[in-house]
C-alpha positions in Angstrom: 38.8 41.5 16.8 40.1 38.1 18.2 38.0 38.4 21.1 34.9 39.1 19.1 35.6 36.1 17.1 35.9 34.1 20.5 32.6 35.5 21.7 30.8 34.8 18.4 32.2 31.2 18.2 31.0 30.7 22.0 27.7 31.9 21.0 27.2 29.8 17.9 28.4 26.7 20.1 25.7 27.5 22.7 22.9 27.9 20.0 23.8 24.5 18.3 24.0 22.9 22.0 20.4 24.6 22.6 18.8 23.7 19.4 20.1 20.1 20.0 19.0 19.9 23.4 15.4 21.2 22.1 15.0 18.5 19.5 15.9 15.6 22.0 13.4 17.1 24.4 10.8 17.4 22.1 11.4 13.8 20.8 11.1 12.7 24.3 7.8 14.1 25.0 6.0 11.2 22.7 5.6 7.7 23.4 7.8 5.6 21.2 7.4 2.3 19.9 9.3 -0.3 22.1 12.0 -2.8 20.6 15.1 -4.5 21.9 18.4 -4.0 20.3 19.8 -7.6 19.7 23.0 -6.3 18.0 24.8 -2.9 17.1 27.1 -2.0 14.7 27.7 1.6 14.2 24.5 3.4 12.8 23.3 -0.2 12.1 21.0 -2.5 14.4 19.1 -5.7 14.6 16.0 -5.0 16.7 13.2 -7.3 18.3 10.1 -5.4 17.8 6.6 -6.7 19.4 3.3 -6.5 17.7 2.2 -3.0 17.1 -1.2 -1.3 16.2 -1.3 1.3 13.7 -3.7 3.6 12.1 -2.8 3.8 8.4 -3.4 5.7 5.1 -2.1 5.8 1.7 0.7 8.6 1.0 3.1 9.8 -1.6 6.8 9.3 -0.1 8.3 12.4 -1.0 5.0 14.6 -0.1 6.1 14.7 3.6 2.4 14.6 4.5 1.5 17.6 2.5 -0.8 15.3 0.4 -3.3 15.2 3.1 -2.1 11.7 4.3 -0.7 13.0 7.6 -4.1 15.3 8.2 -6.0 12.3 7.8 -4.2 10.4 10.6 -4.1 13.3 12.7 -7.8 13.8 12.7 -8.0 10.3 13.7 -6.4 10.8 16.7 -8.0 14.1 17.4 -11.5 12.5 17.8 -12.5 11.4 14.1 -13.1 7.7 15.6 -16.2 6.0 16.8 -15.5 6.7 20.3 -14.5 10.4 19.6 -11.6 9.5 21.7 -8.5 11.9 21.5 -5.4 9.7 21.2 -1.8 10.8 22.1 0.7 11.3 19.4 3.6 8.7 19.2 6.7 8.2 17.2 7.8 7.0 14.8 5.6 7.8 12.0 6.2 4.6 9.5 6.1 4.7 5.8 5.8 1.2 4.5 6.7 -0.1 1.1 9.0 0.0 -1.6 11.1 3.1 -1.7 11.0 3.1 -5.5 7.3 3.2 -5.4 5.4 6.6 -5.6 2.9 5.5 -2.9 3.7 4.0 0.5 1.3 3.3 3.5 1.6 6.0 6.3 1.2 4.9 9.8 1.0 6.2 13.4 1.8 3.9 16.0 -1.2 3.5 18.7 -0.2 3.8 22.1 -0.1 0.7 24.3 -2.7 1.6 26.4 -5.2 2.3 23.5 -3.9 -1.2 21.8 -4.8 -3.2 24.9 -8.2 -1.7 25.7 -9.6 -1.7 22.2 -8.9 0.7 19.1 -11.6 2.6 18.0 -12.6 2.4 14.4 -11.7 5.6 12.0 -14.5 7.5 10.6 -12.6 9.4 8.0 -12.3 7.8 4.4 -9.0 6.1 3.5 -8.0 5.1 7.2 -7.5 1.8 8.5 -6.6 0.2 11.5 -3.9 -2.8 11.1 -1.7 -4.8 13.2 2.3 -4.4 12.3 3.5 -8.0 12.9 6.7 -8.2 15.2 9.9 -9.7 14.3 13.6 -8.9 14.0 14.4 -6.1 11.9 17.8 -4.6 10.6 17.7 -0.7 11.1 19.8 1.9 9.6 19.8 5.4 11.3 20.4 8.8 9.6 19.6 12.5 9.5 18.2 14.7 6.8 15.0 15.2 5.1 13.4 11.9 4.7 12.5 11.5 1.0 12.2 8.7 -1.6 16.0 9.3 -2.9 17.5 9.3 0.5 15.5 6.5 1.8 16.6 4.2 -1.2 20.3 5.3 -0.7 20.1 4.3 2.9 18.2 1.0 2.2 20.9 0.0 -0.2 23.5 0.5 2.5 21.6 -1.5 4.7 20.9 -4.3 2.3 24.8 -4.7 1.5 25.2 -5.1 5.5 22.7 -7.8 5.4 24.3 -9.6 2.5 27.6 -9.3 4.0 26.3 -10.8 7.4 24.6 -13.7 5.4 21.1 -12.7 6.5 18.1 -12.5 4.4 15.8 -9.5 4.4 12.4 -8.9 2.9 12.0 -7.4 -0.4 10.0 -4.2 0.8 11.3 -1.9 3.8 10.0 0.6 6.0 11.1 4.0 6.7 10.6 6.0 10.1 10.7 9.6 11.1 10.8 10.6 14.6 10.4 14.5 14.4 8.1 17.2 13.3 9.1 19.0 9.8 10.4 22.1 11.6 13.3 20.0 13.2 16.5 21.0 11.7 17.5 18.5 9.1 20.8 17.4 10.6 19.0 16.8 13.8 16.4 14.4 12.6 16.2 11.0 13.3 15.2 9.0 10.3 15.3 5.1 9.9 14.9 2.7 7.4 13.8 -1.0 8.4 13.9 -4.3 6.8 12.3 -7.3 8.1 14.8 -10.2 8.5 14.0 -14.1 7.9 13.5 -15.6 11.1 15.3 -18.6 9.8 18.4 -16.7 10.6 17.6 -16.1 14.1 20.0 -18.7 15.4 22.9 -17.1 13.6 22.4 -13.5 15.1 22.0 -15.3 18.6 25.3 -17.2 17.9 
């Protein structure tokens, strides 16, 4: 009996390692938005982001893309654009707005090569191209199902950290998801980002 328990425990451990390795490998398949970590404090970082080009649409925060928003963006990168160009999927998927709002802006980051060579205009309704201005962001990382409730809780924690540091953040925030919906919740990489006032730059660098 004891031997069976040892074998079972070992098997469960191996399965866990396998699932974790798979999730990390799946995430590594995609080009990800670049950033520079300026400061790290546990699960919170201050990052410097460059300008990013996004293809965006309106979405309900808690719909997980099931309201058609994800498909509108996916159709764009699959060729529903003026050049009929197929564009690689990237990470993360950004959700921008107030976490208390029912609707937010969902955006796919366009690959650097596409952004540099010219972004084709969308053909589908409700899809726009926009620039996400670069800058400094306070970011908190967490696992779980990225919905309005969890994002709001994490945003509150991040705002407390910002306040304790004497920094100033924007009133709006962004949520970011790095994994497909079939990824186990405990392995998902989610983030909430708050843009920081550039007037505080010298304090961060001191």
